[in-house]
Structures are given as C-alpha cells and as structure tokens.
C-alpha positions as CSV (number, residue, x, y, z in Angstrom):
1,X,64.3,165.0,99.0
2,X,64.9,167.4,101.7
3,X,63.1,170.8,101.8
4,X,64.0,173.8,98.8
5,X,65.8,176.2,101.4
6,X,68.5,174.7,104.1
7,X,69.0,177.7,106.4
8,X,66.1,177.1,108.2
9,X,63.3,179.3,107.0
10,X,61.6,176.3,104.5
11,X,58.9,176.4,107.1
12,X,60.0,173.4,109.4
13,X,59.5,170.4,106.9
14,X,60.6,167.0,107.4
15,X,63.2,166.0,105.3
16,X,62.9,162.3,104.3
17,X,66.2,160.1,104.0
18,X,65.9,158.9,100.2
19,X,69.2,158.0,100.6
20,X,68.9,155.7,103.1
21,X,65.5,154.5,101.7
22,X,67.3,154.0,98.7
23,X,69.9,151.5,100.0
24,X,67.4,149.9,102.5
25,X,65.3,148.8,99.3
26,X,68.3,147.2,97.4
27,X,69.4,145.5,100.4
28,X,65.9,144.0,100.4
29,X,66.1,143.1,96.8
30,X,69.1,141.8,96.9
31,X,68.1,139.3,100.4
32,X,65.0,138.7,99.0
33,X,65.9,137.3,95.2
34,X,68.9,134.7,97.4
35,X,65.6,133.4,98.9
36,X,68.3,132.8,101.6
37,X,66.4,133.3,104.6
38,X,63.2,134.2,106.4
39,X,62.1,138.1,105.9
40,X,61.1,138.0,109.7
41,X,64.3,136.9,111.4
42,X,66.9,138.8,112.9
43,X,69.3,137.0,110.6
44,X,67.0,138.8,107.7
45,X,67.4,142.3,109.2
46,X,71.1,141.7,110.1
47,X,71.7,140.7,105.7
48,X,69.5,144.2,105.2
49,X,71.5,146.4,107.4
50,X,74.5,145.1,106.7
51,X,74.3,145.7,103.0
52,X,72.1,148.9,103.3
53,X,75.0,150.3,105.3
54,X,77.2,149.2,103.2
55,X,75.1,150.3,99.8
56,X,74.4,154.0,101.6
57,X,78.7,154.4,102.3
58,X,79.9,153.8,99.3
59,X,77.4,155.2,96.8
60,X,77.9,158.2,95.5
61,X,74.7,159.0,94.2
62,X,71.1,157.1,94.0
63,X,71.9,155.3,89.8
64,X,68.4,153.9,89.0
65,X,70.3,150.2,88.5
66,X,73.6,148.2,89.9
67,X,75.4,147.7,87.0
68,X,77.6,145.0,87.3
69,X,80.9,147.2,88.6
70,X,78.6,148.2,91.3
71,X,77.9,144.5,92.1
72,X,81.7,143.8,91.6
73,X,82.7,146.7,94.1
74,X,79.5,145.3,97.0
75,X,80.8,141.8,96.6
76,X,84.7,143.4,97.3
77,X,83.2,145.1,100.2
78,X,81.3,142.0,102.5
79,X,83.9,139.4,100.9
80,X,85.0,137.5,103.8
81,X,88.4,139.1,105.9
82,X,88.1,142.5,104.8
83,X,88.2,145.2,106.7
84,X,83.6,146.0,106.5
85,X,84.0,146.9,110.3
86,X,86.7,149.2,110.5
87,X,85.7,150.4,106.8
88,X,82.1,151.4,108.1
89,X,83.3,153.1,111.3
90,X,85.7,155.3,109.2
91,X,83.1,156.2,106.8
92,X,80.6,157.0,109.6
93,X,82.9,159.2,111.1
94,X,84.2,161.4,108.0
95,X,80.6,161.8,107.3
96,X,80.0,165.8,108.7
97,X,76.9,166.6,110.0
98,X,75.8,169.9,107.7
99,X,74.6,172.8,109.6
100,X,71.4,174.5,108.7
101,X,69.2,170.9,107.7
102,X,65.7,171.7,109.8
103,X,65.1,171.5,113.6
104,X,67.0,169.0,114.4
105,X,69.8,169.9,112.5
106,X,71.1,166.4,111.9
107,X,70.9,164.3,108.3
108,X,68.1,162.0,108.7
109,X,70.2,159.8,106.6
110,X,73.0,159.5,108.4
111,X,71.1,159.0,111.5
112,X,69.5,156.0,110.5
113,X,72.6,154.7,109.4
114,X,74.2,155.3,112.8
115,X,71.3,153.8,114.4
116,X,71.9,150.5,111.7
117,X,75.4,150.3,112.9
118,X,74.6,150.2,116.4
119,X,72.1,147.7,116.1
120,X,74.2,145.8,113.9
121,X,77.5,146.3,116.5
122,X,75.6,146.2,120.0
123,X,72.4,143.5,119.0
124,X,74.2,139.7,119.5
125,X,72.8,136.7,117.6
126,X,72.7,133.3,118.6
127,X,75.2,131.0,115.9
128,X,76.9,128.8,115.0
129,X,80.7,128.8,115.8
130,X,82.4,128.0,112.2
131,X,86.0,128.2,114.1
132,X,84.9,126.0,116.5
133,X,87.3,122.8,116.1
134,X,86.5,119.3,117.5
135,X,86.2,115.7,117.1
136,X,84.1,114.4,114.1
137,X,80.1,114.5,115.2
138,X,80.7,110.2,114.8
139,X,82.9,110.6,117.9
140,X,81.8,109.9,121.8
141,X,82.8,114.0,123.3
142,X,82.9,111.9,126.8
143,X,81.9,114.1,129.9
144,X,82.3,117.2,127.6
145,X,79.0,119.7,127.5
146,X,76.7,118.5,124.3
147,X,78.1,118.7,121.1
148,X,75.2,121.2,119.7
149,X,75.8,123.5,122.6
150,X,79.3,124.1,122.0
151,X,78.7,124.6,118.3
152,X,77.0,127.8,118.7
153,X,78.4,130.9,120.2
154,X,76.5,134.9,120.5
155,X,78.7,137.1,118.1
156,X,77.7,140.9,116.8
157,X,74.6,140.7,114.5
158,X,76.8,142.3,112.0
159,X,79.3,139.1,112.0
160,X,76.3,137.2,110.5
161,X,74.5,140.0,107.9
162,X,78.0,140.2,107.2
163,X,78.4,136.5,104.9
164,X,74.5,136.9,105.1
165,X,74.5,140.6,102.2
166,X,77.9,138.8,100.8
167,X,75.9,135.6,99.5
168,X,72.9,137.4,98.6
169,X,75.2,139.4,96.2
170,X,76.8,136.3,94.3
171,X,73.0,135.3,93.9
172,X,72.0,138.3,92.4
C-alpha cells in the first residue's frame, strides 16, 4: 500500500511491498502444498525465492486466485531448459525505479525482488550432479574418489530452486 500522495509530502510514511509479499505468499503456498521439502532448509528458500520472482515479474496485478491459465504460464516460465535466468535479468533491468516514492526514492517491491535475485545468484548450495555420467553404482570406481563425492557439485541456488518450484506448480 502506498501513501496517499507520492510527491514526497505524504509525511514520510513507509511504503509496504505488497506485490512482493503477495508473490512470496503464493510461492510459499505452492511449495507447502507440494510438501516436497522441509520449509527450514536453504533449498526451500531457493524454491520460494525463484517462484516468488517468477510470480512477481510475470504479474500484471494481484489477482485473488491463480487461474489455470496463470498456472500454465508459471509452468512454462519455470520449465527445465527455459531461459528463466535471462528472463529474470531482462525483467529486473526493465523495471524502472519510479521517482518520488518517499525518502529512499526506491520501490520496496523491486528492492526485495533484486535482493532475492542477488541471493539466488550469489549463494551456492551443494547438490547432486544430475549431469554426471559415470559407471553404474555397483561397479568399483578404482582409484578415483568416492562416488558420493563426485556425485555432488556446488551450484547457484536458483538452479536448485527453479526445478523445485516447477515441480510444486505441477503438484498444486
């Protein structure tokens, strides 16, 4: 909710990031309803932030519910192989910071979206290496490292969160 006036004379009231809070709520509901992962984990946060960014950046308003057409759009945006990262960067760059929004002069929704994106890009999580090709697990590896060690890689949080969010959308 924005103050009544946006010309800097509204008494310095705080701007409430309703659009971002809505996006986070929707993302959280989708992930919780899927019951895929414990909400206290970093992987859950990655999924919630990736979904919230997708909802926030694709949202033209704040509908009361997610119609099936909207869910189809979210499925397409989060699909494996989609250019989600580029889409997010384009959308964030395209959003202009409107002038005269109070003391900070910044849109609080956009600030939170950018902070979430920064966290998703800069944070790396240890995950299974789905691209690893090796001998079947029942064959000995010889002098190479343990199979469990080679089967994990450090990956940006968004690369874990996006498929998690996509699966949650399918299960909704």
